[in-house]
C-alpha positions as CSV (number, residue, x, y, z in Angstrom):
1,X,-120.8,-55.9,126.6
2,X,-118.9,-52.8,125.8
3,X,-117.5,-51.9,122.4
4,X,-114.9,-49.2,122.2
5,X,-114.5,-47.3,118.9
6,X,-111.6,-45.0,118.4
7,X,-111.6,-42.4,115.7
8,X,-109.5,-39.5,114.8
9,X,-111.6,-36.6,113.6
10,X,-108.6,-34.4,112.7
11,X,-108.4,-33.0,109.2
12,X,-105.0,-34.0,107.6
13,X,-105.0,-30.6,105.8
14,X,-104.8,-28.6,109.0
15,X,-101.8,-28.3,111.3
16,X,-103.7,-28.1,114.5
17,X,-103.9,-31.3,116.4
18,X,-107.3,-32.4,117.7
19,X,-107.3,-34.9,120.5
20,X,-108.4,-38.4,119.7
21,X,-111.9,-39.3,121.0
22,X,-112.9,-42.6,122.4
23,X,-116.6,-43.6,122.2
24,X,-117.8,-46.4,124.4
25,X,-121.0,-48.1,123.5
26,X,-122.7,-50.3,126.1
27,X,-125.0,-52.9,124.7
28,X,-127.9,-53.6,127.0
29,X,-130.2,-56.5,126.2
30,X,-133.7,-56.5,127.4
31,X,-134.0,-60.3,126.9
32,X,-132.1,-61.3,130.0
33,X,-133.9,-60.8,133.3
34,X,-132.0,-59.2,136.2
35,X,-131.8,-62.2,138.5
36,X,-130.2,-61.6,141.9
37,X,-127.2,-63.6,143.0
38,X,-129.4,-65.6,145.4
39,X,-132.0,-66.3,142.7
40,X,-129.2,-67.7,140.4
41,X,-127.9,-69.8,143.3
42,X,-131.4,-71.2,144.1
43,X,-132.1,-71.8,140.4
44,X,-128.9,-73.7,139.8
45,X,-129.3,-75.6,143.1
46,X,-132.8,-76.6,142.1
47,X,-131.7,-77.6,138.6
48,X,-129.1,-79.9,140.2
49,X,-131.5,-81.5,142.6
50,X,-134.3,-84.1,142.1
51,X,-136.8,-82.0,144.1
52,X,-137.4,-78.7,145.7
53,X,-136.9,-80.4,149.1
54,X,-133.5,-81.7,148.1
55,X,-132.5,-78.3,146.8
56,X,-133.8,-76.6,150.0
57,X,-131.7,-79.0,152.1
58,X,-128.5,-78.3,150.2
59,X,-129.2,-74.5,150.3
60,X,-130.2,-74.5,154.0
61,X,-133.6,-73.0,153.2
62,X,-137.1,-74.4,153.2
63,X,-138.8,-75.9,150.1
64,X,-141.3,-73.0,150.3
65,X,-138.5,-70.5,150.0
66,X,-137.1,-72.4,146.9
67,X,-140.6,-72.2,145.5
68,X,-140.9,-68.5,146.1
69,X,-137.5,-67.9,144.4
70,X,-138.6,-70.0,141.4
71,X,-141.9,-68.2,141.2
72,X,-140.1,-64.8,141.1
73,X,-137.6,-66.1,138.5
74,X,-140.4,-67.3,136.3
75,X,-142.2,-64.0,136.6
76,X,-139.1,-62.1,135.6
77,X,-138.8,-64.3,132.5
78,X,-142.4,-63.9,131.6
79,X,-142.2,-60.1,132.0
80,X,-139.6,-60.0,129.3
81,X,-141.5,-62.3,127.0
82,X,-139.5,-65.4,127.6
83,X,-141.8,-67.6,129.7
84,X,-140.2,-70.7,131.4
85,X,-142.9,-72.8,132.7
86,X,-141.0,-76.1,133.2
87,X,-137.7,-77.2,134.7
88,X,-136.4,-77.9,131.2
89,X,-137.4,-74.4,130.1
90,X,-135.6,-72.8,133.1
91,X,-132.5,-75.0,132.4
92,X,-132.5,-73.8,128.8
93,X,-132.8,-70.2,129.9
94,X,-130.0,-70.6,132.4
95,X,-127.7,-71.8,129.6
96,X,-128.9,-69.2,127.1
97,X,-128.3,-66.4,129.6
98,X,-124.9,-67.5,130.7
99,X,-125.8,-68.6,134.3
100,X,-124.4,-72.0,133.5
101,X,-122.9,-74.1,130.7
102,X,-123.6,-77.6,129.5
103,X,-120.0,-78.5,130.5
104,X,-121.0,-77.9,134.1
105,X,-123.6,-80.6,133.9
């Protein structure tokens, strides 16, 4: 998220014109893991499926690959202090972090 703040630092008592400055602040949150596009795709595919095998079939990968992605996703959440040990936990994290919405389900 970027927040732009414009301010005019000119003194109204002087006749010289100072240019207006624009300061852009970028808010970086450490509470959202940096999931790759493929990790998000696998996560959402698995959440929509009844099993890893079903998700794998839909994504044209093996169940072992689905498991590897989920292991890495869980490790990234644990590394930032937001463990997600269950499917329900990962679903909640996906919603909290904007990877999906309840309306999509």
